[in-house]
C-alpha positions in Angstrom: 0.4 0.2 -0.3 0.9 3.3 -1.0 2.0 5.2 2.5 1.3 8.6 1.7 -2.8 7.4 1.1 -2.7 7.1 4.8 -1.9 10.9 4.7 -5.3 12.7 7.1 -6.3 16.4 5.8 -5.1 19.0 8.4 -8.4 20.7 10.4 -9.5 23.9 11.6 -11.9 25.3 12.7 -15.3 27.6 10.7 -17.9 29.5 11.4 -21.3 30.5 9.0 -24.5 31.8 9.5 -27.4 29.5 8.2 -31.5 30.3 7.7 -34.4 28.3 7.9 -37.6 29.5 5.9 -41.4 28.6 6.1 -43.8 27.6 3.0 -43.9 31.8 2.3 -40.3 31.2 1.9 -40.7 34.0 5.2 -36.9 33.6 7.1 -37.6 31.8 10.9 -34.8 30.9 12.0 -31.2 32.1 12.3 -28.4 30.6 13.3 -24.8 30.2 13.9 -22.6 26.9 13.1 -19.2 25.8 14.2 -16.6 23.1 12.2 -14.1 21.7 11.0 -12.9 22.3 7.3 -9.4 21.5 5.4 -8.2 23.2 2.7 -6.4 21.3 0.1 -3.2 23.3 -2.4 -3.5 22.6 -5.8 -1.6 24.6 -6.9 -1.9 27.7 -8.9 -3.3 29.5 -6.2 -6.3 27.4 -5.9 -7.3 25.2 -3.1 -9.8 22.8 -2.7 -11.8 23.0 0.6 -13.4 20.7 2.6 -15.9 20.5 5.0 -16.3 17.5 7.8 -20.0 16.0 8.1 -20.5 13.7 11.3 -21.6 10.8 11.5 -25.1 9.9 12.0 -28.3 8.2 10.5 -31.4 10.3 8.3 -34.6 8.9 6.8 -33.7 8.6 3.2 -36.2 9.8 0.3 -39.8 11.3 0.3 -42.0 9.8 2.5 -46.0 9.3 1.5 -47.3 10.5 -1.6 -44.9 13.5 -2.2 -42.1 13.5 -4.5 -41.6 11.0 -7.2 -41.5 6.9 -6.9 -38.1 6.9 -7.4 -37.2 8.6 -3.7 -39.2 5.5 -2.5 -39.7 3.7 0.5 -38.5 6.4 2.6 -35.8 4.7 5.0 -32.8 4.8 7.5 -29.4 5.1 6.4 -26.8 5.3 8.8 -23.1 7.7 8.1 -20.0 7.0 8.9 -18.1 10.7 9.1 -16.7 12.4 5.6 -15.4 14.9 4.4 -17.2 16.7 1.2 -16.1 19.5 -0.8 -17.7 22.6 0.4 -18.8 23.4 -2.6 -19.3 22.5 -6.1 -15.4 21.3 -8.3 -15.2 25.7 -9.6 -13.4 25.6 -13.7 -10.4 27.2 -11.8 -10.2 23.6 -9.4 -10.4 21.6 -12.6 -7.5 23.1 -14.4 -5.0 23.3 -11.7 -6.4 19.5 -11.1 -6.2 18.6 -14.5 -4.6 21.0 -16.2 -7.1 21.7 -19.5 -9.4 24.0 -20.1 -13.0 22.7 -21.1 -16.1 23.9 -22.8 -18.0 25.1 -20.5 -20.9 26.8 -21.5 -21.0 29.2 -18.1 -17.2 30.4 -18.5 -15.7 32.2 -15.2 -13.1 30.9 -12.4 -15.5 30.3 -9.5 -18.5 29.2 -11.5 -18.8 25.3 -11.2 -16.4 23.4 -13.9 -20.0 22.3 -16.5 -20.7 19.8 -19.4 -18.5 17.1 -17.0 -20.1 13.7 -17.6 -19.6 10.9 -14.6 -16.7 9.7 -17.1 -15.1 12.6 -16.8 -15.5 13.3 -12.7 -13.8 10.2 -11.6 -11.3 10.5 -14.0 -10.7 14.0 -11.8 -11.1 12.6 -8.4 -8.1 9.7 -9.9 -6.0 12.6 -10.9 -6.7 15.1 -7.7 -5.8 11.6 -5.6 -2.8 10.8 -7.7 -2.0 14.7 -6.8 -2.4 14.9 -3.0 -2.3 11.4 -2.0 -5.9 11.0 -0.7 -7.9 9.2 -1.8 -10.7 11.5 -3.5 -14.2 10.1 -4.5 -17.4 11.1 -5.7 -20.2 10.9 -2.6 -23.0 7.8 -2.5 -26.2 8.8 -3.0 -27.4 8.6 0.7 -24.2 10.6 1.6 -24.6 13.3 -0.9 -28.6 13.5 0.5 -27.6 13.9 4.0 -25.4 16.3 3.5 -27.9 17.9 1.8 -30.2 17.5 4.7 -28.3 18.1 7.4 -30.4 17.3 9.6 -33.4 18.6 8.0 -36.4 16.2 7.5 -37.6 19.6 5.2 -38.3 19.7 1.5 -34.8 21.4 1.2 -32.0 22.5 4.0 -33.3 25.6 4.7 -36.6 24.9 5.0 -40.0 24.5 3.2 -38.7 25.7 0.2 -36.8 27.5 -1.8 -36.9 31.7 -2.6 -34.0 32.9 -5.9 -32.3 34.7 -2.6 -30.6 31.4 -1.1 -30.4 29.6 -4.5 -29.6 29.1 -8.2 -32.7 27.8 -10.1 -35.9 28.8 -12.4 -38.0 30.9 -10.2 -40.0 31.4 -12.2 -41.5 28.4 -11.1 -42.7 28.4 -7.3 -42.5 25.1 -5.2 -44.8 26.3 -1.6 -46.9 29.9 -1.0 -43.0 31.2 -2.1 -43.6 34.5 -4.2 -42.0 34.4 -7.4 -38.2 35.2 -7.7 -35.4 35.8 -11.0 -34.3 32.6 -13.4 -30.5 33.5 -13.8 -30.1 31.1 -16.8 -26.6 30.1 -16.3 -24.9 29.6 -13.1 -23.8 31.7 -10.3 -20.5 31.4 -8.4 -20.0 29.2 -5.6 -20.8 30.5 -2.2 -23.2 33.1 -3.6 -25.8 31.8 -1.3 -25.6 30.9 2.2 -24.5 27.5 3.2 -26.5 24.5 4.7 -26.0 23.7 8.5 -23.3 21.2 7.9 -21.6 24.9 6.1 -22.4 23.2 2.1 -23.0 25.8 -0.3 -24.8 25.3 -3.5 -26.4 21.9 -2.7 -29.8 23.2 -4.5 -29.3 24.5 -7.5 -26.7 25.4 -9.9 -26.0 22.3 -11.6 -26.7 18.5 -10.9 -24.4 16.9 -9.1 -23.1 13.0 -9.4 -23.1 10.4 -7.4 -21.3 7.0 -7.3 -24.4 4.8 -7.8 -25.7 3.3 -10.6 -29.2 4.3 -11.2 -32.4 1.9 -9.7 -35.7 2.9 -10.2 -36.7 3.0 -6.3 -35.0 1.8 -2.8 -35.9 -1.9 -2.2 -33.1 -3.3 -1.3 -30.5 -0.3 -1.1 -27.7 -0.4 1.1 -28.6 1.2 4.5 -24.3 1.4 5.3 -24.4 5.2 3.7 -22.2 3.2 0.6 -22.9 3.2 -3.4 -25.4 1.0 -4.8 -23.5 -0.2 -7.6 -22.3 -3.5 -9.3 -18.9 -2.1 -10.9 -20.2 -1.5 -13.9 -18.9 1.7 -15.5 -21.0 2.6 -18.5 -24.3 2.2 -16.5 -27.0 4.8 -15.9 -26.3 6.9 -12.9 -27.4 9.2 -10.4 -27.8 13.2 -9.8 -28.6 15.1 -6.9 -29.4 18.7 -6.0 -31.1 20.4 -9.2 -29.7 23.1 -11.6 -29.9 26.7 -12.3 -32.3 25.5 -15.8 -34.5 23.3 -13.5 -38.1 24.5 -11.0 -37.5 24.2 -7.4 -39.2 20.5 -7.2 -36.5 19.4 -8.8 -33.9 20.8 -6.5 -35.2 19.5 -3.3 -33.1 17.3 -1.5 -34.0 14.0 -2.2 -34.7 14.5 -6.2 -33.1 12.3 -8.4 -32.1 12.3 -12.0 -31.1 9.3 -14.2 -28.7 10.0 -17.1 -25.7 8.2 -19.0 -22.5 7.8 -17.6 -21.1 9.6 -20.7 -23.8 12.1 -20.5 -22.0 15.7 -20.2 -25.0 18.5 -20.3 -24.6 22.2 -19.8 -26.0 21.6 -16.1 -24.0 18.8 -15.0 -21.3 18.9 -12.2 -19.4 17.4 -9.5 -18.3 17.9 -5.2 -15.7 15.3 -4.4 -15.4 13.5 -1.1 -12.2 11.9 0.8 -11.2 9.9 3.9 -12.4 12.3 7.2 -10.0 13.7 9.7 -8.7 11.7 12.6 -11.1 11.1 15.1 -7.9 10.5 17.4 -8.3 14.4 17.9 -9.6 15.6 21.0 -13.3 16.4 21.2 -13.1 20.5 21.4 -11.5 20.3 17.6 -14.5 18.0 16.7 -18.1 19.7 14.9 -20.6 20.9 17.4 -23.7 20.1 16.0 -25.4 20.5 19.3 -27.5 23.7 18.0 -29.6 21.5 15.4 -31.6 19.7 18.2 -33.2 22.6 19.1 -33.2 24.1 15.2 -34.4 20.9 14.0 -36.1 18.9 16.8 -34.1 16.2 16.6 -30.4 14.6 17.3 -28.1 14.0 14.3 -26.3 11.0 15.6 
């Protein structure tokens, strides 16, 4: 085994603010959170920021008759701690790792790398792993939804609905009783909106994000340990999550899934990466504090 692959990322504390809204889009909760992050130096004055996601269990999918059939049955999944990108991979990060430009639809160094296929996203992870000596990969679908929900059981990580002040989507459509917003018709720079309760940005809208998993039309027999649901066939249809700038809010929910072939590289397709977590032998005072989530969401997260 390559000993470099055992290198653990260095931790630092990070503070930010998140909000919750009701079905009308009205702000009902504002909360500070504190957690651990790391920064990977990619060269060319570019860094990759990673956020620690605490271990826990959650109800994956959509219950009852809401959402779509492929989001059922709703089921419990237990997740081990991991690190995930604070933002979708940007165009400057792609260039720093892959040493190439792409024919992006929406150009800008801090815009998400779009028109990326599942195969292209895995090529990026492989080269990033060789560059850093760490095992980078795409998130499992269960990891992605757990990170997106960040302790919530509402349709969105920010509450009961979306507004175009909170995410980049087709604001001419509404999900509940919120006012109509704008349709930007392109991606926005990552981090343009508030993060969720785990400190992650752009989990709703902007670009669809590839996951490891092969596509399954429902969750019967799905893994319950947070691992990817795959038989190892690279030519299968794969799963994307999160919606995009070109979707109505219903398609940007935490549980929404999209089926696409692994070779498809649409204008709205991007990704973020996952890596092994921090050394759990570190003092507990340096680990992410999620106690405030209990008061916000009324339930424990682990």
